[in-house]
CHARMM-style PDB file with segment names, atoms N, HN, CA, C and O in Angstrom:
ATOM      1  N   UNK     1     -18.813  40.443  14.658  1.00  0.00      PROA
ATOM      2  CA  UNK     1     -18.912  39.374  14.789  1.00  0.00      PROA
ATOM      3  C   UNK     1     -18.798  38.399  13.776  1.00  0.00      PROA
ATOM      4  O   UNK     1     -17.947  37.546  13.523  1.00  0.00      PROA
ATOM      5  N   UNK     2     -20.404  38.905  12.997  1.00  0.00      PROA
ATOM      6  HN  UNK     2     -21.096  39.598  13.203  1.00  0.00      PROA
ATOM      7  CA  UNK     2     -20.699  37.924  11.756  1.00  0.00      PROA
ATOM      8  C   UNK     2     -20.051  38.190  11.417  1.00  0.00      PROA
ATOM      9  O   UNK     2     -19.528  37.185  11.898  1.00  0.00      PROA
ATOM     10  N   UNK     3     -19.047  38.799  10.769  1.00  0.00      PROA
ATOM     11  HN  UNK     3     -19.472  39.616  10.378  1.00  0.00      PROA
ATOM     12  CA  UNK     3     -18.015  39.440   9.493  1.00  0.00      PROA
ATOM     13  C   UNK     3     -16.985  38.358   9.728  1.00  0.00      PROA
ATOM     14  O   UNK     3     -16.636  37.787   8.695  1.00  0.00      PROA
ATOM     15  N   UNK     4     -16.515  38.015  10.658  1.00  0.00      PROA
ATOM     16  HN  UNK     4     -16.799  38.478  11.498  1.00  0.00      PROA
ATOM     17  CA  UNK     4     -15.397  37.705  11.457  1.00  0.00      PROA
ATOM     18  C   UNK     4     -15.943  36.475  11.363  1.00  0.00      PROA
ATOM     19  O   UNK     4     -15.180  35.670  10.828  1.00  0.00      PROA
ATOM     20  N   UNK     5     -16.928  36.063  11.670  1.00  0.00      PROA
ATOM     21  HN  UNK     5     -17.548  36.717  12.105  1.00  0.00      PROA
ATOM     22  CA  UNK     5     -17.024  33.946  11.281  1.00  0.00      PROA
ATOM     23  C   UNK     5     -17.579  34.300   9.758  1.00  0.00      PROA
ATOM     24  O   UNK     5     -17.143  33.562   8.874  1.00  0.00      PROA
ATOM     25  N   UNK     6     -18.182  34.994   9.493  1.00  0.00      PROA
ATOM     26  HN  UNK     6     -18.536  35.593  10.211  1.00  0.00      PROA
ATOM     27  CA  UNK     6     -18.234  34.817   7.787  1.00  0.00      PROA
ATOM     28  C   UNK     6     -16.430  34.946   6.935  1.00  0.00      PROA
ATOM     29  O   UNK     6     -16.353  34.463   5.805  1.00  0.00      PROA
ATOM     30  N   UNK     7     -15.710  35.303   7.278  1.00  0.00      PROA
ATOM     31  HN  UNK     7     -15.773  35.695   8.196  1.00  0.00      PROA
ATOM     32  CA  UNK     7     -14.653  35.341   6.669  1.00  0.00      PROA
ATOM     33  C   UNK     7     -13.719  34.461   7.127  1.00  0.00      PROA
ATOM     34  O   UNK     7     -12.615  34.227   6.636  1.00  0.00      PROA
ATOM     35  N   UNK     8     -14.300  33.914   8.246  1.00  0.00      PROA
ATOM     36  HN  UNK     8     -15.197  34.105   8.645  1.00  0.00      PROA
ATOM     37  CA  UNK     8     -13.171  32.412   8.684  1.00  0.00      PROA
ATOM     38  C   UNK     8     -14.118  31.191   7.738  1.00  0.00      PROA
ATOM     39  O   UNK     8     -13.632  30.671   6.734  1.00  0.00      PROA
ATOM     40  N   UNK     9     -14.907  30.999   8.023  1.00  0.00      PROA
ATOM     41  HN  UNK     9     -15.302  31.421   8.839  1.00  0.00      PROA
ATOM     42  CA  UNK     9     -15.895  30.004   7.047  1.00  0.00      PROA
ATOM     43  C   UNK     9     -15.026  29.580   5.654  1.00  0.00      PROA
ATOM     44  O   UNK     9     -14.670  28.454   5.307  1.00  0.00      PROA
ATOM     45  N   UNK    10     -14.775  31.105   4.866  1.00  0.00      PROA
ATOM     46  HN  UNK    10     -15.064  32.020   5.148  1.00  0.00      PROA
ATOM     47  CA  UNK    10     -14.609  31.312   3.742  1.00  0.00      PROA
ATOM     48  C   UNK    10     -13.385  30.730   3.584  1.00  0.00      PROA
ATOM     49  O   UNK    10     -13.304  29.859   2.717  1.00  0.00      PROA
ATOM     50  N   UNK    11     -11.926  31.145   4.537  1.00  0.00      PROA
ATOM     51  HN  UNK    11     -11.991  31.853   5.241  1.00  0.00      PROA
ATOM     52  CA  UNK    11     -10.795  30.460   4.609  1.00  0.00      PROA
ATOM     53  C   UNK    11     -11.210  29.080   4.884  1.00  0.00      PROA
ATOM     54  O   UNK    11     -10.611  28.264   4.183  1.00  0.00      PROA
ATOM     55  N   UNK    12     -12.001  28.623   5.643  1.00  0.00      PROA
ATOM     56  HN  UNK    12     -12.487  29.287   6.212  1.00  0.00      PROA
ATOM     57  CA  UNK    12     -11.774  27.253   6.303  1.00  0.00      PROA
ATOM     58  C   UNK    12     -12.316  26.216   4.580  1.00  0.00      PROA
ATOM     59  O   UNK    12     -12.031  25.067   4.244  1.00  0.00      PROA
ATOM     60  N   UNK    13     -13.115  27.237   3.910  1.00  0.00      PROA
ATOM     61  HN  UNK    13     -13.347  28.170   4.183  1.00  0.00      PROA
ATOM     62  CA  UNK    13     -13.632  26.562   2.837  1.00  0.00      PROA
ATOM     63  C   UNK    13     -12.353  26.681   1.860  1.00  0.00      PROA
ATOM     64  O   UNK    13     -11.853  25.611   1.516  1.00  0.00      PROA
ATOM     65  N   UNK    14     -11.754  27.915   1.361  1.00  0.00      PROA
ATOM     66  HN  UNK    14     -12.161  28.784   1.640  1.00  0.00      PROA
ATOM     67  CA  UNK    14     -10.614  27.936   0.004  1.00  0.00      PROA
ATOM     68  C   UNK    14      -9.458  26.819   0.866  1.00  0.00      PROA
ATOM     69  O   UNK    14      -8.715  26.207   0.098  1.00  0.00      PROA
ATOM     70  N   UNK    15      -9.240  26.478   2.638  1.00  0.00      PROA
ATOM     71  HN  UNK    15      -9.844  26.975   3.262  1.00  0.00      PROA
ATOM     72  CA  UNK    15      -8.291  25.390   2.724  1.00  0.00      PROA
ATOM     73  C   UNK    15      -8.841  24.176   2.485  1.00  0.00      PROA
ATOM     74  O   UNK    15      -7.992  23.313   2.263  1.00  0.00      PROA
ATOM     75  N   UNK    16     -10.070  23.776   2.450  1.00  0.00      PROA
ATOM     76  HN  UNK    16     -10.760  24.477   2.630  1.00  0.00      PROA
ATOM     77  CA  UNK    16     -10.462  22.327   2.412  1.00  0.00      PROA
ATOM     78  C   UNK    16     -10.536  22.259   0.619  1.00  0.00      PROA
ATOM     79  O   UNK    16     -10.241  21.227   0.018  1.00  0.00      PROA
ATOM     80  N   UNK    17     -10.897  23.306   0.039  1.00  0.00      PROA
ATOM     81  HN  UNK    17     -11.137  24.144   0.527  1.00  0.00      PROA
ATOM     82  CA  UNK    17     -10.785  23.011  -1.532  1.00  0.00      PROA
ATOM     83  C   UNK    17      -9.324  22.828  -2.007  1.00  0.00      PROA
ATOM     84  O   UNK    17      -8.996  22.161  -2.988  1.00  0.00      PROA
ATOM     85  N   UNK    18      -8.590  23.421  -1.287  1.00  0.00      PROA
ATOM     86  HN  UNK    18      -8.856  23.963  -0.490  1.00  0.00      PROA
ATOM     87  CA  UNK    18      -7.216  23.530  -1.859  1.00  0.00      PROA
ATOM     88  C   UNK    18      -6.385  22.842  -1.898  1.00  0.00      PROA
ATOM     89  O   UNK    18      -5.390  22.810  -2.622  1.00  0.00      PROA
ATOM     90  N   UNK    19      -7.019  21.685  -0.435  1.00  0.00      PROA
ATOM     91  HN  UNK    19      -7.828  21.712   0.153  1.00  0.00      PROA
ATOM     92  CA  UNK    19      -6.672  20.382   0.129  1.00  0.00      PROA
ATOM     93  C   UNK    19      -7.019  19.366  -0.891  1.00  0.00      PROA
ATOM     94  O   UNK    19      -6.200  18.611  -1.415  1.00  0.00      PROA
ATOM     95  N   UNK    20      -8.619  19.406  -1.200  1.00  0.00      PROA
ATOM     96  HN  UNK    20      -9.285  20.020  -0.775  1.00  0.00      PROA
ATOM     97  CA  UNK    20      -9.050  18.527  -2.139  1.00  0.00      PROA
ATOM     98  C   UNK    20      -8.401  18.332  -3.486  1.00  0.00      PROA
ATOM     99  O   UNK    20      -8.217  17.293  -4.120  1.00  0.00      PROA
ATOM    100  N   UNK    21      -8.072  19.697  -3.796  1.00  0.00      PROA
ATOM    101  HN  UNK    21      -8.221  20.542  -3.282  1.00  0.00      PROA
ATOM    102  CA  UNK    21      -7.408  19.343  -5.929  1.00  0.00      PROA
ATOM    103  C   UNK    21      -5.964  18.949  -5.651  1.00  0.00      PROA
ATOM    104  O   UNK    21      -5.545  18.309  -6.615  1.00  0.00      PROA
ATOM    105  N   UNK    22      -5.025  19.089  -4.682  1.00  0.00      PROA
ATOM    106  HN  UNK    22      -5.365  19.608  -3.898  1.00  0.00      PROA
ATOM    107  CA  UNK    22      -4.317  18.542  -3.781  1.00  0.00      PROA
ATOM    108  C   UNK    22      -3.833  17.263  -3.746  1.00  0.00      PROA
ATOM    109  O   UNK    22      -2.656  16.986  -3.980  1.00  0.00      PROA
ATOM    110  N   UNK    23      -4.507  16.637  -3.524  1.00  0.00      PROA
ATOM    111  HN  UNK    23      -5.463  16.862  -3.334  1.00  0.00      PROA
ATOM    112  CA  UNK    23      -5.255  14.910  -3.131  1.00  0.00      PROA
ATOM    113  C   UNK    23      -5.332  14.557  -4.398  1.00  0.00      PROA
ATOM    114  O   UNK    23      -4.824  13.528  -4.841  1.00  0.00      PROA
ATOM    115  N   UNK    24      -6.084  15.529  -5.182  1.00  0.00      PROA
ATOM    116  HN  UNK    24      -6.497  16.365  -4.822  1.00  0.00      PROA
ATOM    117  CA  UNK    24      -6.800  14.955  -6.780  1.00  0.00      PROA
ATOM    118  C   UNK    24      -5.145  14.959  -7.598  1.00  0.00      PROA
ATOM    119  O   UNK    24      -4.795  13.882  -8.081  1.00  0.00      PROA
ATOM    120  N   UNK    25      -4.335  15.972  -7.706  1.00  0.00      PROA
ATOM    121  HN  UNK    25      -4.619  16.847  -7.314  1.00  0.00      PROA
ATOM    122  CA  UNK    25      -3.173  15.585  -8.212  1.00  0.00      PROA
ATOM    123  C   UNK    25      -2.454  15.048  -7.695  1.00  0.00      PROA
ATOM    124  O   UNK    25      -1.655  14.456  -8.421  1.00  0.00      PROA
ATOM    125  N   UNK    26      -2.291  14.921  -6.404  1.00  0.00      PROA
ATOM    126  HN  UNK    26      -2.940  15.402  -5.815  1.00  0.00      PROA
ATOM    127  CA  UNK    26      -1.490  13.543  -6.089  1.00  0.00      PROA
ATOM    128  C   UNK    26      -1.635  11.744  -6.347  1.00  0.00      PROA
ATOM    129  O   UNK    26      -0.904  10.774  -6.147  1.00  0.00      PROA
ATOM    130  N   UNK    27      -3.046  11.979  -6.913  1.00  0.00      PROA
ATOM    131  HN  UNK    27      -3.639  12.767  -7.075  1.00  0.00      PROA
ATOM    132  CA  UNK    27      -3.863  10.696  -6.706  1.00  0.00      PROA
ATOM    133  C   UNK    27      -3.125  10.683  -8.147  1.00  0.00      PROA
ATOM    134  O   UNK    27      -2.131   9.962  -8.242  1.00  0.00      PROA
ATOM    135  N   UNK    28      -3.536  11.422  -9.263  1.00  0.00      PROA
ATOM    136  HN  UNK    28      -4.343  12.008  -9.186  1.00  0.00      PROA
ATOM    137  CA  UNK    28      -2.976  11.317 -10.344  1.00  0.00      PROA
ATOM    138  C   UNK    28      -2.065  10.964 -10.849  1.00  0.00      PROA
ATOM    139  O   UNK    28      -1.950  10.153 -11.768  1.00  0.00      PROA
ATOM    140  N   UNK    29      -1.118  11.683 -10.162  1.00  0.00      PROA
ATOM    141  HN  UNK    29      -1.211  12.342  -9.415  1.00  0.00      PROA
ATOM    142  CA  UNK    29       0.585  11.464 -10.263  1.00  0.00      PROA
ATOM    143  C   UNK    29       0.692  10.304 -10.094  1.00  0.00      PROA
ATOM    144  O   UNK    29       0.755   9.736 -11.184  1.00  0.00      PROA
ATOM    145  N   UNK    30       0.775   9.302  -8.861  1.00  0.00      PROA
ATOM    146  HN  UNK    30       0.724   9.764  -7.976  1.00  0.00      PROA
ATOM    147  CA  UNK    30       0.831   8.278  -8.776  1.00  0.00      PROA
ATOM    148  C   UNK    30       0.475   7.514  -9.271  1.00  0.00      PROA
ATOM    149  O   UNK    30       1.007   6.411  -9.395  1.00  0.00      PROA
ATOM    150  N   UNK    31      -1.049   8.062  -9.923  1.00  0.00      PROA
ATOM    151  HN  UNK    31      -1.480   8.958  -9.822  1.00  0.00      PROA
ATOM    152  CA  UNK    31      -1.412   6.489 -10.742  1.00  0.00      PROA
ATOM    153  C   UNK    31      -0.532   6.371 -11.950  1.00  0.00      PROA
ATOM    154  O   UNK    31      -0.118   5.338 -12.477  1.00  0.00      PROA
ATOM    155  N   UNK    32      -0.267   7.936 -12.380  1.00  0.00      PROA
ATOM    156  HN  UNK    32      -0.603   8.775 -11.953  1.00  0.00      PROA
ATOM    157  CA  UNK    32       0.456   7.828 -13.777  1.00  0.00      PROA
ATOM    158  C   UNK    32       1.810   7.238 -13.592  1.00  0.00      PROA
ATOM    159  O   UNK    32       2.214   6.549 -14.529  1.00  0.00      PROA
ATOM    160  N   UNK    33       2.579   7.379 -12.567  1.00  0.00      PROA
ATOM    161  HN  UNK    33       2.251   7.938 -11.806  1.00  0.00      PROA
ATOM    162  CA  UNK    33       4.036   6.547 -12.145  1.00  0.00      PROA
ATOM    163  C   UNK    33       3.656   5.133 -12.186  1.00  0.00      PROA
ATOM    164  O   UNK    33       4.320   4.304 -12.808  1.00  0.00      PROA
ATOM    165  N   UNK    34       2.440   4.811 -11.433  1.00  0.00      PROA
ATOM    166  HN  UNK    34       1.902   5.484 -10.927  1.00  0.00      PROA
ATOM    167  CA  UNK    34       2.015   3.312 -11.161  1.00  0.00      PROA
ATOM    168  C   UNK    34       2.526   2.153 -12.693  1.00  0.00      PROA
ATOM    169  O   UNK    34       3.495   1.429 -12.923  1.00  0.00      PROA
ATOM    170  N   UNK    35       1.207   2.536 -13.475  1.00  0.00      PROA
ATOM    171  HN  UNK    35       0.420   3.124 -13.288  1.00  0.00      PROA
ATOM    172  CA  UNK    35       1.326   1.866 -14.488  1.00  0.00      PROA
ATOM    173  C   UNK    35       0.760   0.605 -14.417  1.00  0.00      PROA
ATOM    174  O   UNK    35      -0.189   0.213 -13.739  1.00  0.00      PROA
ATOM    175  N   UNK    36       1.504  -0.007 -15.245  1.00  0.00      PROA
ATOM    176  HN  UNK    36       2.276   0.311 -15.796  1.00  0.00      PROA
ATOM    177  CA  UNK    36       0.896  -2.173 -14.894  1.00  0.00      PROA
ATOM    178  C   UNK    36       1.633  -2.270 -13.493  1.00  0.00      PROA
ATOM    179  O   UNK    36       2.722  -1.961 -13.009  1.00  0.00      PROA
ATOM    180  N   UNK    37       0.157  -3.012 -13.015  1.00  0.00      PROA
ATOM    181  HN  UNK    37      -0.727  -3.263 -13.408  1.00  0.00      PROA
ATOM    182  CA  UNK    37       0.651  -3.664 -11.706  1.00  0.00      PROA
ATOM    183  C   UNK    37       1.724  -4.950 -11.924  1.00  0.00      PROA
ATOM    184  O   UNK    37       2.533  -5.427 -11.129  1.00  0.00      PROA
ATOM    185  N   UNK    38       1.381  -5.354 -13.440  1.00  0.00      PROA
ATOM    186  HN  UNK    38       0.724  -4.966 -14.086  1.00  0.00      PROA
ATOM    187  CA  UNK    38       2.109  -6.632 -13.366  1.00  0.00      PROA
ATOM    188  C   UNK    38       3.756  -6.489 -13.569  1.00  0.00      PROA
ATOM    189  O   UNK    38       4.550  -7.391 -13.303  1.00  0.00      PROA
ATOM    190  N   UNK    39       4.094  -5.245 -14.064  1.00  0.00      PROA
ATOM    191  HN  UNK    39       3.448  -4.513 -14.279  1.00  0.00      PROA
ATOM    192  CA  UNK    39       5.629  -4.643 -14.085  1.00  0.00      PROA
ATOM    193  C   UNK    39       6.135  -4.558 -12.937  1.00  0.00      PROA
ATOM    194  O   UNK    39       7.358  -4.552 -12.801  1.00  0.00      PROA
ATOM    195  N   UNK    40       5.318  -4.477 -11.923  1.00  0.00      PROA
ATOM    196  HN  UNK    40       4.324  -4.481 -12.033  1.00  0.00      PROA
ATOM    197  CA  UNK    40       5.807  -4.352 -10.807  1.00  0.00      PROA
ATOM    198  C   UNK    40       6.297  -5.959  -9.734  1.00  0.00      PROA
ATOM    199  O   UNK    40       6.794  -6.111  -8.619  1.00  0.00      PROA
ATOM    200  N   UNK    41       5.864  -6.806 -10.727  1.00  0.00      PROA
ATOM    201  HN  UNK    41       5.460  -6.682 -11.634  1.00  0.00      PROA
ATOM    202  CA  UNK    41       6.068  -7.939  -9.780  1.00  0.00      PROA
ATOM    203  C   UNK    41       7.765  -8.519 -10.617  1.00  0.00      PROA
ATOM    204  O   UNK    41       8.220  -8.595 -11.758  1.00  0.00      PROA
ATOM    205  N   UNK    42       8.373  -8.916  -8.721  1.00  0.00      PROA
ATOM    206  HN  UNK    42       8.003  -8.854  -7.794  1.00  0.00      PROA
ATOM    207  CA  UNK    42      10.234  -9.392  -9.537  1.00  0.00      PROA
ATOM    208  C   UNK    42       9.800 -10.416  -8.384  1.00  0.00      PROA
ATOM    209  O   UNK    42       9.565 -10.238  -7.189  1.00  0.00      PROA
ATOM    210  N   UNK    43       9.783 -11.569  -9.205  1.00  0.00      PROA
ATOM    211  HN  UNK    43       9.973 -11.714 -10.176  1.00  0.00      PROA
ATOM    212  CA  UNK    43       9.791 -13.199  -8.443  1.00  0.00      PROA
ATOM    213  C   UNK    43      10.855 -14.030  -8.598  1.00  0.00      PROA
ATOM    214  O   UNK    43      10.872 -15.031  -9.314  1.00  0.00      PROA
ATOM    215  N   UNK    44      11.696 -13.637  -7.963  1.00  0.00      PROA
ATOM    216  HN  UNK    44      11.683 -12.824  -7.381  1.00  0.00      PROA
ATOM    217  CA  UNK    44      13.213 -14.716  -7.406  1.00  0.00      PROA
ATOM    218  C   UNK    44      13.360 -15.913  -6.573  1.00  0.00      PROA
ATOM    219  O   UNK    44      12.607 -16.284  -5.672  1.00  0.00      PROA
ATOM    220  N   UNK    45      14.356 -16.424  -6.968  1.00  0.00      PROA
ATOM    221  HN  UNK    45      14.968 -16.122  -7.700  1.00  0.00      PROA
ATOM    222  CA  UNK    45      14.299 -17.857  -5.633  1.00  0.00      PROA
ATOM    223  C   UNK    45      14.407 -18.830  -6.394  1.00  0.00      PROA
ATOM    224  O   UNK    45      14.702 -18.909  -7.587  1.00  0.00      PROA
ATOM    225  N   UNK    46      14.110 -19.693  -5.511  1.00  0.00      PROA
ATOM    226  HN  UNK    46      13.870 -19.629  -4.543  1.00  0.00      PROA
ATOM    227  CA  UNK    46      14.363 -21.059  -5.894  1.00  0.00      PROA
ATOM    228  C   UNK    46      12.891 -21.994  -5.160  1.00  0.00      PROA
ATOM    229  O   UNK    46      12.215 -21.676  -4.181  1.00  0.00      PROA
ATOM    230  N   UNK    47      12.781 -23.030  -5.934  1.00  0.00      PROA
ATOM    231  HN  UNK    47      13.330 -23.288  -6.728  1.00  0.00      PROA
ATOM    232  CA  UNK    47      11.352 -23.816  -5.306  1.00  0.00      PROA
ATOM    233  C   UNK    47      11.609 -24.615  -3.964  1.00  0.00      PROA
ATOM    234  O   UNK    47      12.657 -25.165  -3.628  1.00  0.00      PROA
ATOM    235  N   UNK    48      10.355 -24.550  -3.242  1.00  0.00      PROA
ATOM    236  HN  UNK    48       9.503 -24.103  -3.515  1.00  0.00      PROA
ATOM    237  CA  UNK    48      10.496 -24.806  -1.759  1.00  0.00      PROA
ATOM    238  C   UNK    48       9.526 -25.512  -1.449  1.00  0.00      PROA
ATOM    239  O   UNK    48       8.395 -25.193  -1.817  1.00  0.00      PROA
ATOM    240  N   UNK    49       9.761 -26.640  -0.696  1.00  0.00      PROA
ATOM    241  HN  UNK    49      10.680 -26.899  -0.397  1.00  0.00      PROA
ATOM    242  CA  UNK    49       8.905 -27.727  -0.581  1.00  0.00      PROA
ATOM    243  C   UNK    49       7.604 -27.363   0.545  1.00  0.00      PROA
ATOM    244  O   UNK    49       8.011 -27.386   1.707  1.00  0.00      PROA
ATOM    245  N   UNK    50       6.627 -27.146   0.452  1.00  0.00      PROA
ATOM    246  HN  UNK    50       6.297 -27.127  -0.492  1.00  0.00      PROA
ATOM    247  CA  UNK    50       5.634 -26.938   1.611  1.00  0.00      PROA
ATOM    248  C   UNK    50       5.074 -28.151   2.475  1.00  0.00      PROA
ATOM    249  O   UNK    50       4.506 -29.128   1.987  1.00  0.00      PROA
ATOM    250  N   UNK    51       5.350 -27.918   4.013  1.00  0.00      PROA
ATOM    251  HN  UNK    51       5.812 -27.125   4.409  1.00  0.00      PROA
ATOM    252  CA  UNK    51       4.981 -29.185   4.887  1.00  0.00      PROA
ATOM    253  C   UNK    51       3.792 -28.540   5.511  1.00  0.00      PROA
ATOM    254  O   UNK    51       3.439 -27.373   5.685  1.00  0.00      PROA
ATOM    255  N   UNK    52       3.271 -29.786   5.802  1.00  0.00      PROA
ATOM    256  HN  UNK    52       3.559 -30.734   5.661  1.00  0.00      PROA
ATOM    257  CA  UNK    52       1.828 -29.037   6.227  1.00  0.00      PROA
ATOM    258  C   UNK    52       1.807 -29.375   7.708  1.00  0.00      PROA
ATOM    259  O   UNK    52       0.666 -29.420   8.167  1.00  0.00      PROA
ATOM    260  N   UNK    53       2.788 -29.623   8.568  1.00  0.00      PROA
ATOM    261  HN  UNK    53       3.715 -29.586   8.195  1.00  0.00      PROA
ATOM    262  CA  UNK    53       2.828 -29.747   9.708  1.00  0.00      PROA
ATOM    263  C   UNK    53       4.265 -30.405  10.331  1.00  0.00      PROA
ATOM    264  O   UNK    53       4.813 -31.405   9.867  1.00  0.00      PROA
ATOM    265  N   UNK    54       4.776 -29.566  11.561  1.00  0.00      PROA
ATOM    266  HN  UNK    54       4.331 -28.754  11.938  1.00  0.00      PROA
ATOM    267  CA  UNK    54       6.036 -29.634  11.800  1.00  0.00      PROA
ATOM    268  C   UNK    54       6.515 -30.988  12.191  1.00  0.00      PROA
ATOM    269  O   UNK    54       7.712 -30.927  11.909  1.00  0.00      PROA
ATOM    270  N   UNK    55       6.330 -31.954  12.583  1.00  0.00      PROA
ATOM    271  HN  UNK    55       5.358 -32.004  12.812  1.00  0.00      PROA
ATOM    272  CA  UNK    55       6.108 -33.467  12.833  1.00  0.00      PROA
ATOM    273  C   UNK    55       6.954 -33.720  11.756  1.00  0.00      PROA
ATOM    274  O   UNK    55       8.117 -34.123  11.781  1.00  0.00      PROA
ATOM    275  N   UNK    56       5.959 -33.328  10.429  1.00  0.00      PROA
ATOM    276  HN  UNK    56       5.014 -33.000  10.409  1.00  0.00      PROA
ATOM    277  CA  UNK    56       6.257 -34.624   9.406  1.00  0.00      PROA
ATOM    278  C   UNK    56       7.599 -33.962   8.880  1.00  0.00      PROA
ATOM    279  O   UNK    56       8.418 -34.689   8.316  1.00  0.00      PROA
ATOM    280  N   UNK    57       7.914 -32.293   9.084  1.00  0.00      PROA
ATOM    281  HN  UNK    57       7.250 -31.703   9.543  1.00  0.00      PROA
ATOM    282  CA  UNK    57       9.197 -32.252   8.133  1.00  0.00      PROA
ATOM    283  C   UNK    57      10.275 -32.336   8.929  1.00  0.00      PROA
ATOM    284  O   UNK    57      11.392 -32.388   8.415  1.00  0.00      PROA
ATOM    285  N   UNK    58      10.072 -32.370  10.627  1.00  0.00      PROA
ATOM    286  HN  UNK    58       9.165 -32.328  11.045  1.00  0.00      PROA
ATOM    287  CA  UNK    58      10.990 -33.198  11.207  1.00  0.00      PROA
ATOM    288  C   UNK    58      11.492 -34.758  11.011  1.00  0.00      PROA
ATOM    289  O   UNK    58      12.639 -35.135  11.248  1.00  0.00      PROA
ATOM    290  N   UNK    59      10.899 -35.221  10.747  1.00  0.00      PROA
ATOM    291  HN  UNK    59       9.966 -34.915  10.554  1.00  0.00      PROA
ATOM    292  CA  UNK    59      10.783 -36.556  10.478  1.00  0.00      PROA
ATOM    293  C   UNK    59      11.537 -36.728   9.017  1.00  0.00      PROA
ATOM    294  O   UNK    59      12.359 -37.636   8.897  1.00  0.00      PROA
ATOM    295  N   UNK    60      11.231 -35.788   7.833  1.00  0.00      PROA
ATOM    296  HN  UNK    60      10.563 -35.050   7.931  1.00  0.00      PROA
ATOM    297  CA  UNK    60      11.804 -35.842   6.534  1.00  0.00      PROA
ATOM    298  C   UNK    60      13.037 -35.182   6.515  1.00  0.00      PROA
ATOM    299  O   UNK    60      13.751 -35.105   5.515  1.00  0.00      PROA
ATOM    300  N   UNK    61      13.286 -34.718   7.582  1.00  0.00      PROA
ATOM    301  HN  UNK    61      12.706 -34.781   8.394  1.00  0.00      PROA
ATOM    302  CA  UNK    61      14.691 -33.629   7.582  1.00  0.00      PROA
ATOM    303  C   UNK    61      15.659 -34.145   8.703  1.00  0.00      PROA
ATOM    304  O   UNK    61      16.728 -33.547   8.822  1.00  0.00      PROA
ATOM    305  N   UNK    62      15.430 -35.027   9.399  1.00  0.00      PROA
ATOM    306  HN  UNK    62      14.561 -35.513   9.302  1.00  0.00      PROA
ATOM    307  CA  UNK    62      16.090 -36.009  10.230  1.00  0.00      PROA
ATOM    308  C   UNK    62      17.124 -36.686   9.770  1.00  0.00      PROA
ATOM    309  O   UNK    62      16.898 -37.715   9.133  1.00  0.00      PROA
ATOM    310  N   UNK    63      18.347 -36.293   9.973  1.00  0.00      PROA
ATOM    311  HN  UNK    63      18.530 -35.457  10.490  1.00  0.00      PROA
ATOM    312  CA  UNK    63      19.639 -37.413   9.046  1.00  0.00      PROA
ATOM    313  C   UNK    63      19.492 -39.073   9.295  1.00  0.00      PROA
ATOM    314  O   UNK    63      19.545 -39.964   8.447  1.00  0.00      PROA
ATOM    315  N   UNK    64      19.291 -39.182  10.728  1.00  0.00      PROA
ATOM    316  HN  UNK    64      19.248 -38.459  11.417  1.00  0.00      PROA
ATOM    317  CA  UNK    64      19.060 -40.431  11.147  1.00  0.00      PROA
ATOM    318  C   UNK    64      17.978 -41.192  10.444  1.00  0.00      PROA
ATOM    319  O   UNK    64      18.132 -42.410  10.527  1.00  0.00      PROA
ATOM    320  N   UNK    65      16.799 -40.753   9.693  1.00  0.00      PROA
ATOM    321  HN  UNK    65      16.673 -39.763   9.625  1.00  0.00      PROA
ATOM    322  CA  UNK    65      15.947 -41.184   8.756  1.00  0.00      PROA
ATOM    323  C   UNK    65      16.554 -41.532   7.219  1.00  0.00      PROA
ATOM    324  O   UNK    65      15.982 -42.371   6.522  1.00  0.00      PROA
ATOM    325  N   UNK    66      17.330 -41.074   6.914  1.00  0.00      PROA
ATOM    326  HN  UNK    66      17.794 -40.393   7.480  1.00  0.00      PROA
ATOM    327  CA  UNK    66      17.665 -41.203   5.742  1.00  0.00      PROA
ATOM    328  C   UNK    66      18.185 -43.008   5.576  1.00  0.00      PROA
ATOM    329  OT1 UNK    66      18.578 -43.441   4.492  1.00  0.00      PROA
TER     330      UNK     66
END
């Protein structure tokens, strides 16, 4: 019984260590692929005016107020 328990503990320890090593390799791979975060930014579009509240937006956009 003790031998099987020790064998099982050893197997679990090996599995945990393998998972840690895989996670480290995966982290290193993704960090190498990521590179500079500023290069990932893609900003496109047009300028938009921000309005603080809905009432002023409705007043400004209403064709009757022009």
